[in-house]
C-alpha positions in Angstrom: 63.3 136.7 124.4 60.4 139.0 123.2 56.9 138.2 124.2 53.8 138.9 122.1 51.2 141.1 123.6 47.5 141.2 122.8 44.6 143.5 123.7 44.1 143.6 127.5 47.6 142.3 128.4 49.5 144.2 131.0 52.6 146.2 130.1 55.6 147.1 132.3 57.1 150.6 132.1 60.6 150.3 130.6 59.7 147.4 128.3 60.8 147.7 124.7 58.2 147.6 121.9 60.1 145.9 119.1 57.4 146.0 116.3 54.1 147.6 115.5 52.2 150.3 117.4 50.0 150.2 120.4 47.7 152.3 122.7 48.1 151.7 126.4 46.3 152.9 129.6 48.5 154.0 132.5 47.0 152.2 135.6 49.9 152.9 137.9 52.0 156.0 138.1 54.8 157.5 140.3 55.4 155.4 143.4 53.0 152.6 142.3 55.0 151.6 139.2 57.2 148.5 139.1 60.4 150.6 138.7 59.5 152.6 141.8 58.9 149.4 143.8 62.2 148.0 142.6 64.0 151.2 143.8 62.2 151.0 147.2 63.1 147.3 147.6 66.8 148.1 146.9 66.8 150.9 149.5 65.0 148.7 152.1 67.5 145.8 151.6 70.5 148.1 151.8 69.2 149.7 155.1 68.7 146.2 156.6 72.4 145.2 156.2 74.3 144.9 159.5 77.8 146.4 159.4 80.7 144.1 160.0 82.4 144.6 163.3 86.1 144.7 162.7 88.3 142.8 165.1 90.9 145.5 165.1 88.4 148.1 166.2 87.2 146.0 169.1 90.7 145.2 170.2 91.8 148.8 170.0 89.0 149.9 172.2 90.5 147.8 175.0 94.1 148.1 173.9 94.7 151.8 174.5 93.3 151.9 178.1 95.3 148.8 178.9 98.5 150.3 177.6 97.9 153.5 179.6 97.5 151.4 182.7 100.6 149.3 182.0 102.6 152.6 181.5 101.3 154.0 184.8 102.1 150.7 186.5 105.6 150.7 185.1 106.2 154.2 186.3 104.9 153.4 189.8 106.8 150.2 190.0 110.1 151.8 188.9 109.5 154.7 191.3 109.0 152.3 194.3 111.2 149.3 193.5 113.5 150.4 190.7 117.2 151.2 190.8 118.6 154.7 191.0 117.9 157.1 189.4 114.4 155.8 190.1 112.4 158.7 188.8 114.4 158.9 185.5 114.2 155.2 185.0 110.4 155.3 185.7 109.9 158.0 183.2 112.0 156.1 180.5 110.0 152.9 181.2 106.6 154.6 181.0 107.5 156.6 177.8 109.0 153.4 176.2 105.8 151.5 176.9 103.7 154.2 175.3 105.9 154.5 172.2 106.5 150.8 171.5 102.8 150.1 172.0 101.6 152.8 169.6 98.9 150.9 167.8 100.1 151.9 164.3 100.7 148.3 163.2 97.3 147.3 164.6 95.6 150.2 163.0 97.3 149.5 159.6 96.7 145.8 159.6 93.2 145.8 158.1 93.1 149.0 155.9 96.5 148.5 154.2 95.6 145.0 153.1 92.2 146.1 151.9 93.6 149.0 150.0 96.2 146.8 148.2 93.7 144.1 147.7 91.1 146.4 146.1 93.8 147.7 143.7 94.8 144.2 142.8 91.2 143.3 142.1 90.8 146.3 139.8 93.7 145.2 137.7 92.1 141.8 137.4 88.7 143.3 136.3 87.1 142.9 139.8 85.8 146.2 141.2 85.2 146.2 144.9 82.7 148.8 146.1 83.6 148.6 149.8 85.6 146.7 152.4 82.6 144.8 153.7 82.1 143.2 150.3 85.7 142.1 150.2 85.6 140.7 153.7 82.4 138.8 153.3 83.1 137.2 150.0 85.4 134.6 151.3 82.6 133.2 153.4 80.0 132.7 150.7 78.7 129.2 150.4 75.7 129.8 148.1 75.7 131.7 144.7 72.3 132.7 143.2 72.9 133.6 139.6 70.6 135.2 137.0 70.5 133.5 133.6 70.1 136.2 131.0 73.2 138.4 130.6 75.1 136.6 133.4 75.3 132.9 132.4 74.3 133.8 128.8 75.2 136.5 126.4 71.9 138.3 126.8 71.4 138.6 123.0 69.6 136.1 120.8 71.7 134.4 118.2 71.2 131.8 115.4 72.5 128.5 116.6 71.2 126.0 114.0 69.8 125.8 110.5 68.0 122.7 109.2 66.8 122.3 105.6 64.1 120.5 103.7 63.1 120.1 100.0 66.7 120.0 98.8 67.6 123.6 99.9 71.0 124.4 101.3 71.7 126.0 104.6 73.1 129.2 103.1 70.1 129.5 100.8 67.7 129.1 103.7 69.5 131.6 105.8 69.9 134.1 102.9 66.2 134.0 102.0 65.1 134.3 105.6 67.5 137.2 106.3 66.4 139.0 103.1 62.8 138.9 104.4 63.6 139.6 108.0 65.9 142.6 107.2 62.7 144.7 107.1 61.6 143.6 110.6 62.5 145.2 113.9 62.1 142.0 115.9 65.1 140.8 118.0 64.8 137.3 116.5 64.8 138.8 113.0 67.9 140.8 113.8 69.6 137.6 115.0 68.9 136.0 111.6 70.2 139.1 109.7 73.4 139.1 111.9 74.1 135.5 111.1 73.7 136.1 107.4 76.1 139.0 107.6 78.7 136.9 109.5 78.5 134.4 106.6 78.9 137.2 104.1 75.6 136.3 102.3 74.3 138.7 99.7 70.7 139.6 100.6 67.9 140.3 98.0 65.3 143.1 98.0 61.8 142.4 99.4 58.5 143.4 97.9 55.2 143.4 99.6 56.6 143.0 103.1 54.0 142.4 105.9 54.4 141.6 109.5 51.2 140.0 111.0 51.4 140.9 114.7 52.9 138.2 116.9 52.9 135.6 114.1 55.7 136.1 111.6 56.6 138.0 108.4 55.6 137.6 104.7 56.9 139.1 101.5 58.2 138.3 98.0 61.9 137.7 97.4 63.3 136.9 93.9 59.8 136.3 92.7 59.0 133.7 95.4 56.4 134.2 98.1 58.1 133.7 101.4 56.8 133.0 104.9 58.9 133.1 108.1 57.3 132.4 111.4 56.5 129.8 114.1 54.7 126.5 113.7 51.3 128.0 114.4 51.8 130.5 111.6 52.8 127.8 109.2 49.8 125.8 110.1 47.5 128.8 109.5 49.0 129.2 106.0 48.7 125.5 105.2 52.5 124.8 105.1 53.5 121.2 106.0 56.5 121.3 108.4 56.2 117.6 109.6 59.6 116.8 108.3 61.3 119.5 110.2 59.4 119.1 113.5 61.7 116.4 115.0 64.7 118.7 114.7 62.7 121.6 115.9 61.5 119.7 119.0 65.1 118.8 119.9 66.1 122.5 119.6 63.2 123.5 121.8 64.3 121.0 124.4 67.6 122.8 124.5 65.8 126.1 125.2 65.9 127.5 121.6 63.1 129.3 119.7 62.3 127.7 116.4 61.3 129.6 113.2 60.3 128.1 109.9 60.9 129.3 106.3 58.5 128.5 103.5 58.6 129.4 99.8 55.5 129.2 97.6 53.7 127.2 100.2 56.5 124.6 100.6 58.7 124.3 103.7 62.4 125.0 103.0 64.0 125.0 106.5 64.0 125.7 110.2 66.1 128.2 112.1 66.8 127.8 115.8 67.6 130.9 117.8 68.7 131.0 121.4 70.5 133.2 123.9 74.0 131.5 123.8 75.9 130.6 126.9 79.0 132.7 127.5 82.2 130.7 126.6 83.6 131.1 130.1 80.4 130.1 132.0 81.0 126.4 132.1 84.5 126.7 133.4 83.4 129.2 136.0 80.5 127.0 137.2 82.8 124.0 137.4 85.3 126.0 139.4 82.7 127.3 141.9 81.2 123.8 142.4 84.7 122.4 143.0 85.1 125.1 145.7 82.0 123.8 147.4 79.7 126.7 146.5 76.0 125.8 146.1 74.6 127.2 142.8 71.0 128.3 142.3 69.9 129.7 138.9 67.3 132.4 139.1 65.5 133.7 136.1 62.3 135.3 134.8 62.5 133.2 131.7 60.3 130.1 131.0 61.0 126.9 132.9 61.9 124.9 129.7 64.5 127.4 128.6 65.9 127.8 132.2 66.1 124.0 132.8 67.8 123.5 129.4 70.6 126.0 130.3 70.9 124.6 133.8 71.2 121.1 132.5 74.0 122.0 130.1 76.0 123.8 132.8 75.4 121.2 135.5 73.4 123.5 137.8 71.0 121.4 139.9 68.7 124.1 141.4 66.6 126.3 139.2 63.9 128.9 140.0 62.2 130.0 136.8 59.4 132.5 135.9 60.1 134.6 139.0 59.3 138.3 139.3 61.7 140.9 140.7 60.2 140.8 144.2 60.3 137.0 144.1 64.0 137.0 143.3 64.7 139.0 146.4 62.5 136.6 148.4 64.5 133.6 147.2 67.7 135.2 148.4 66.2 136.1 151.7 64.9 132.5 152.2 68.4 131.1 151.6 69.9 133.6 154.1 67.2 132.6 156.6 68.5 129.0 156.3 71.9 130.3 157.5 73.5 130.5 154.1 76.0 133.2 153.2 74.6 134.2 149.8 76.1 136.0 146.9 73.8 137.1 144.0 75.1 137.7 140.5 73.0 139.6 137.9 72.9 142.4 135.4 69.4 143.7 135.0 67.1 146.2 136.6 64.9 143.3 137.8 68.0 141.8 139.6 68.6 144.9 141.7 66.4 143.9 144.7 68.0 140.5 144.9 71.5 142.0 144.6 70.8 144.3 147.5 69.2 141.6 149.6 72.1 139.2 149.3 75.1 139.2 151.6 77.1 140.2 148.5 75.7 141.5 145.3 77.8 140.9 142.1 77.0 142.9 139.0 78.1 142.4 135.4 80.1 145.3 134.0 77.8 145.6 131.0 74.7 145.5 133.1 72.3 148.2 134.2 73.3 151.1 136.4 70.9 150.2 139.1 72.3 146.6 139.3 75.8 148.0 139.7 74.7 150.5 142.4 73.0 147.6 144.3 76.1 145.4 144.2 79.2 145.2 146.3 81.3 143.8 143.5 81.3 144.5 139.8 82.9 142.2 137.2 84.2 144.5 134.5 84.5 141.7 131.9 81.0 140.5 132.6 81.9 136.8 132.9 81.6 134.5 135.9 85.3 133.7 135.9 85.6 137.0 137.7 83.7 135.4 140.6 86.5 132.9 141.0 89.0 135.7 140.9 87.0 137.7 143.4 86.8 134.7 145.8 90.5 134.0 145.6 91.2 137.7 146.2 88.9 137.8 149.2 90.6 134.7 150.7 94.1 136.2 150.0 93.2 139.6 151.6 91.6 138.1 154.7 94.5 135.7 155.1 96.9 138.7 154.8 94.8 140.7 157.4 95.0 137.8 159.9 98.7 137.6 159.4 99.0 141.4 160.0 96.9 141.2 163.1 98.8 138.3 164.5 102.1 140.0 163.9 100.8 143.2 165.7 99.5 141.2 168.7 102.7 139.1 169.0 104.8 142.2 168.6 103.0 144.1 171.4 102.8 141.1 173.6 106.6 140.8 173.4 107.6 144.5 173.2 105.5 146.0 176.0 106.9 143.8 178.8 110.4 144.5 177.6 109.7 148.3 177.4 108.2 148.1 180.9 111.5 146.7 182.2 110.4 143.2 183.2 113.7 141.8 181.9 115.8 144.2 183.8 116.2 142.1 187.0 117.5 139.1 184.8 119.5 140.7 182.0 119.8 144.3 183.0 117.9 145.5 179.9 116.0 148.8 179.9 114.7 149.8 176.6 115.3 153.5 175.7 112.5 155.5 174.0 114.7 155.8 170.9 114.9 152.1 170.5 111.2 151.8 171.3 110.4 154.2 168.5 112.6 152.3 166.1 110.9 149.0 167.0 107.5 150.6 166.6 108.4 151.9 163.2 109.8 148.5 162.2 106.5 146.8 163.1 104.5 149.2 160.9 107.0 148.7 158.0 106.6 144.9 158.4 102.8 145.1 158.2 103.0 147.3 155.1 105.5 145.0 153.4 103.3 142.0 154.1 100.3 143.7 152.7 102.2 144.7 149.5 102.7 141.0 148.8 99.0 141.0 147.7 100.0 142.9 144.6 101.6 139.7 143.2 98.9 137.2 144.4 97.7 134.9 141.6 94.0 135.2 140.8 
């Protein structure tokens, strides 16, 4: 929601001036500006991330030397204790061990699942920036979510019209929109959009004026109209006592209330708010059912923030926080041992997105937010978080299956190739059969990974 500024108030670079003119003094430039500090915080948070150590990489570091030793032991054993021709059998055993133990399946186990999983996520509107994000997301137990543009639409809209003095809703909206059409204010634009949606025919305005930070005045159809807040109405001597109870109820729900008066008499009240996205309630319920702790983080006022949180069933709210404070909240939760995901869409969310274990950006959000995040939700609704979590769980389950298969395969295949079963069954695996078995293991891992293409998100 827009904020009125007066002489002496601070301004932030990048803020939008929606009405009127101003003269400002630059007190901070270059590296001292808020935007520069945000960029630095993002960079610092990204540098502090510890890379995930992959199980397969660790195992492979021990696996290759161990196989070389087993092959050498098989060669020596067949040379000393084997049957004739000893040297030929020793060479066959050693080569078979090296071939069948080729770590193709082990090397493919993780990247093939991630590759297929990332593709499956893209088709579902979940863009994965890197494998670390996909791996970590299944472990999150806390979601810090920005309000504006993430839980809500991020654009003010008319949500209620109340009337007085016998006026009808459409008449109140039409007169207010006729006057507000000349204003650049976001709240005025919300009223005009609502009138357009109802296909109301607006009238021309004469003598339009916009007292800074108060409201608008003008003459429509020969009537002197006023549109503004309660203080503006009081200054102009308009009695709005009959509309105040309804206005107070709307304020308690986080809405901004604007009054319309004609010829000094109150005609109605219009409530404007940033509406909650249609899918947000379902997403919040799903995340809570999955055991995820939800924390709403916003720079908005506490009354508005708590009203939105109450409607969605979110228990923890941090309101009126600055960009650096958002990152601090995330870091505090991580210090408690929580695995934290942060969802946001704005420039001021970027430090917190980078500071979290996983940053989640909305597809319609700012570029810096998407650059700071590990996951981007193309459709911009939190149902994508549920899809991302299911995808992460499916991919990690698939990787574990692949690794288990590769370990079991090598645990069974290497002793057979080395000839341990020869004294009992007379079996000595040829290099050709070892190569076929090795290829089959890789094909099996790939086939298992491809099952992710059909996973339900």
